[in-house]
Phi, psi and omega in degrees: 000132177258150177248126176240118180053039172089000178234147183286148183236111183261324181237157178295155181296149180300325180295325178292318179296316179297318179302309181293328177294317178295316179299317179297315180296315178297318178299316178296318180297312181293326176295314178299314182295324181287340180261312188243005182285183180299332180243022184278181183296317180297319179294321179296317178297319179296317180294319179295322177295318178297322179296319178296318178297318181292324177295319178295318179295319179297321179296317177296319180293323177297319178296318179296319178297321179296320177297316180293324176297319180297315179295320179298317179296321182288340177257008183283170179293329182285331185215111184246117177266107185295326178295318178293321177298317178297316180298315180294320179297321179292315184288312187279313186265347180073029183278150175223158176277160184290338182266009181262150176250133182257126176251134179240000000 
């Protein structure tokens, strides 16, 4: 038994218990927030995965745009690709030549 200022002390002061409880709660909160919060590690991993998916999608879209630019150029007034024009007329308009046989 310790004596502090003339009286015996059997249990820690209530303020010490409250202090450690608050510190423990704050530590738990900040640990949880750093892992699962809006700006935590899990959210960061999720954002990085989404960024990789979007970069791959952007790359595919750039390739598709390039193909469409090439087709547009080939069908323009300055440069006319007759084979492409024939293919587009067949696909879009359903046209056929008179000497062709259609099988269904």
